[in-house]
C-alpha positions in Angstrom: 30.1 14.4 -4.3 30.0 11.4 -6.6 32.2 11.5 -9.7 30.4 12.5 -12.9 28.6 9.6 -14.6 29.8 8.4 -18.0 26.4 6.9 -18.8 24.9 8.2 -22.0 21.3 7.1 -22.8 20.7 5.4 -26.1 18.5 7.2 -28.6 15.9 4.5 -28.2 15.7 2.4 -25.0 15.9 -1.3 -25.4 15.3 -4.1 -22.8 18.6 -5.9 -23.0 19.2 -7.1 -19.5 17.7 -7.3 -16.0 17.8 -4.0 -14.3 19.5 -5.3 -11.2 18.4 -5.2 -7.6 16.1 -7.3 -5.5 13.2 -7.2 -7.9 15.1 -7.5 -11.2 13.7 -10.9 -12.1 10.1 -9.7 -12.1 10.5 -6.3 -13.7 9.6 -6.1 -17.4 8.5 -3.4 -19.9 5.3 -5.3 -21.0 2.0 -6.1 -19.5 -0.2 -9.1 -19.5 -0.1 -12.7 -18.2 2.9 -14.9 -18.6 1.1 -18.1 -17.5 -2.3 -19.7 -17.1 -3.3 -19.8 -13.5 -6.7 -19.4 -11.9 -7.2 -17.6 -8.7 -8.6 -19.5 -5.7 -12.1 -18.5 -4.4 -13.1 -18.8 -0.8 -16.5 -18.7 1.0 -16.6 -15.0 2.0 -18.2 -12.1 0.0 -14.8 -10.5 -0.7 -11.8 -12.2 -2.2 -8.5 -10.3 -1.7 -5.3 -11.3 -3.5 -2.4 -9.5 -1.9 0.8 -9.3 0.1 1.5 -7.6 3.4 3.3 -4.7 1.9 2.1 -1.1 2.6 -0.4 -1.1 -0.3 -1.8 -4.5 0.8 -2.0 -3.5 4.4 -4.2 -0.5 3.6 -6.9 -2.8 2.5 -6.6 -5.4 5.2 -6.8 -2.7 7.8 -10.0 -1.4 6.2 -11.6 -4.9 6.2 -10.6 -5.4 9.9 -11.9 -2.0 10.8 -15.2 -2.7 9.1 -15.6 -6.0 10.9 -14.7 -4.4 14.2 -17.5 -1.8 13.5 -20.0 -4.6 13.1 -20.2 -4.8 9.3 -20.6 -8.6 9.0 -20.9 -8.3 5.2 -17.2 -7.3 5.1 -15.9 -10.8 5.7 -13.1 -11.6 3.4 -10.7 -14.3 2.3 -7.1 -13.0 1.9 -5.0 -15.1 -0.5 -1.2 -14.7 -0.6 0.3 -13.4 -3.8 4.1 -14.0 -3.8 5.3 -11.2 -6.1 8.9 -12.6 -6.1 7.5 -15.8 -7.6 5.6 -13.8 -10.2 2.1 -14.8 -8.9 0.9 -11.4 -10.1 1.5 -12.4 -13.7 -0.9 -15.4 -13.7 -3.9 -15.1 -16.0 -6.4 -15.1 -13.1 -4.7 -12.3 -11.3 -4.3 -10.2 -14.5 -8.1 -10.6 -15.1 -8.7 -8.8 -11.8 -5.8 -6.4 -12.0 -4.5 -5.7 -15.5 -1.6 -3.7 -14.0 -0.2 -6.9 -12.2 0.2 -5.2 -8.9 -1.1 -6.2 -5.5 -3.6 -5.8 -4.1 -6.5 -7.1 -6.3 -10.0 -7.5 -5.0 -13.2 -9.2 -6.1 -16.6 -8.3 -4.6 -18.7 -11.5 -4.9 -21.3 -10.3 -2.4 -24.1 -10.1 -5.1 -23.8 -13.7 -6.4 -27.0 -14.8 -4.6 -28.9 -12.3 -6.8 -27.0 -13.3 -9.9 -25.1 -10.0 -9.8 -21.8 -10.1 -11.7 -18.8 -10.0 -9.4 -17.1 -6.6 -9.3 -13.3 -6.3 -9.7 -11.5 -3.5 -8.0 -7.8 -2.7 -8.5 -5.6 0.1 -7.0 -5.6 0.2 -3.2 -7.1 3.7 -3.1 -10.0 2.6 -5.2 -10.6 -0.3 -2.9 -10.7 2.0 0.2 -13.2 4.3 -1.5 -15.3 1.4 -2.8 -15.6 -0.2 0.6 -16.2 3.1 2.4 -19.1 3.9 0.0 -20.5 0.3 0.1 -20.6 0.2 3.9 -21.1 3.9 4.6 -18.1 3.9 6.9 -14.9 5.7 7.5 -15.7 8.4 5.0 -18.0 11.1 6.4 -21.1 12.3 4.5 -20.5 15.9 5.2 -19.2 17.3 1.8 -16.4 19.3 3.3 -15.0 16.5 5.5 -15.5 13.9 2.7 -13.6 16.1 0.2 -10.8 16.7 2.7 -10.4 13.0 3.4 -10.4 12.2 -0.4 -7.8 14.9 -1.0 -5.5 13.2 1.5 -6.3 9.8 0.1 -5.2 10.9 -3.3 -2.2 12.8 -1.8 -1.0 9.4 -0.6 -1.5 7.7 -3.9 0.5 10.4 -5.6 3.2 10.8 -3.0 4.1 7.2 -1.9 5.8 6.3 -5.2 8.5 8.9 -4.2 8.9 7.1 -0.9 8.7 3.5 -2.2 9.8 3.4 -5.8 12.1 6.4 -5.4 13.8 6.5 -2.0 13.2 3.0 -0.9 14.5 1.5 -4.2 17.7 3.5 -4.3 18.4 3.5 -0.5 17.5 -0.2 0.2 17.2 -2.3 -3.0 19.3 -0.9 -5.8 22.4 -3.1 -6.6 24.7 0.0 -6.0 24.4 3.1 -3.9 24.2 6.4 -5.8 24.4 9.7 -4.1 22.2 11.7 -6.4 19.0 9.6 -6.4 19.2 8.9 -2.7 19.6 12.6 -1.9 16.9 13.6 -4.3 14.3 11.2 -2.9 15.4 11.7 0.7 14.7 15.4 0.3 11.3 14.7 -1.1 10.3 12.2 1.6 11.3 14.6 4.3 9.3 17.3 2.6 6.3 14.9 2.6 6.8 14.1 6.3 6.8 17.9 7.0 3.6 18.2 5.0 2.0 15.6 7.3 3.6 17.0 10.4 2.1 20.4 9.8 -1.3 19.0 9.0 -1.3 16.9 12.2 -0.2 19.9 14.3 -3.8 21.1 14.3 -5.7 17.8 13.6 -6.1 14.6 15.6 -6.4 12.6 12.4 -5.3 13.3 8.9 -8.5 14.8 7.7 -9.6 16.4 11.0 -11.3 15.0 14.1 -12.5 11.8 12.4 -10.7 8.6 11.6 -11.1 8.0 7.9 -9.7 6.0 4.9 -7.1 8.8 4.6 -5.5 7.5 7.8 -5.7 3.9 6.6 -4.0 4.8 3.3 -1.2 7.0 4.8 -0.3 5.0 7.9 1.1 1.8 6.3 3.6 4.0 4.4 4.4 7.1 6.5 3.2 5.8 9.9 5.3 2.7 9.6 8.2 4.8 8.4 7.9 7.0 11.5 7.7 4.3 14.1 8.6 1.0 12.4 11.5 -0.2 10.3 10.6 0.7 6.7 13.8 0.5 4.7 15.9 0.7 7.9 15.9 4.5 7.2 14.6 5.9 10.5 17.9 7.4 11.6 18.9 8.5 8.2 15.6 10.5 7.7 15.5 11.6 11.3 11.9 10.6 11.6 11.7 11.1 15.3 11.9 14.9 14.7 8.4 14.9 13.2 6.6 15.0 16.6 3.0 15.2 15.3 3.5 12.4 12.8 5.0 10.3 15.7 1.9 11.0 17.9 -0.5 10.1 15.1 1.4 7.0 14.0 1.5 5.6 17.5 -2.2 6.3 18.0 -3.1 4.4 14.8 -0.8 1.6 15.6 -2.6 1.0 18.9 -5.9 0.3 17.2 -6.8 -3.4 17.5 -8.0 -3.6 13.9 -4.8 -2.1 12.7 -2.8 -4.6 14.7 -4.8 -7.4 13.0 -4.7 -5.9 9.5 -1.0 -5.4 9.4 -0.5 -9.2 10.0 -2.6 -10.4 7.1 -0.6 -11.7 4.1 2.6 -11.1 6.0 5.3 -13.8 5.5 8.3 -12.2 7.2 9.3 -11.0 10.6 8.3 -12.6 13.9 6.1 -15.7 13.3 3.5 -14.5 15.8 3.0 -11.4 13.6 2.4 -13.4 10.4 -1.0 -14.5 9.0 0.0 -15.5 5.5 -3.6 -16.1 4.6 -7.0 -15.4 6.2 -10.1 -17.4 5.6 
């Protein structure tokens, strides 16, 4: 066990120094823009401002699946937002997403009829917005739709434990601490078990139909299971979750997923990077 911490929190927290770790330079306790910078606008109906992290990949997979299904109105420009450079704090980005997190999306498809462009922020909201707009990947049957939405919101509530919790302390924190790593590893393994039990009796997350629930969950938990997220596969024994493995590999084999996970990606093998899509 680690020795007892001598840290005693102050009565009132103050921002005195960078928090440390890989993202210390961009973390701050206030919102809003730090500089004036307009966002570029391309020729397609949808303008996506993002990065190829799990939350960004959810949306590019959805766009690629829509296009593969024949929805030509889903054409999109994907602009790279470099979060380490602080692009998310530019005034134009903050106008689209006041939370300064990727992804951010503008629907400009109604401009020919003088319709005001619609902003959408939060990746789950984008998946739901696009599913409703195109009538795709979210069944009309009330029961199946509700099941898919339940799993969509499960992902939105659970992934911070994986990313901001386990991922931060296991991979990015300036020092390794036993308590937070153990705490979040336990929770991530519980979440994997939740998925494994659900997938024991279901082909896809919400049943027999591929939905936005799969698109939301796969970039986090599917990539954790079969990829290299946080280099934690052995530590979390992800291969023991056989049903998650089966599902994750099945989703990974989809051509639209293969394309979607490359968009706004700027690391790894060069042939797997498409920094911007126009």
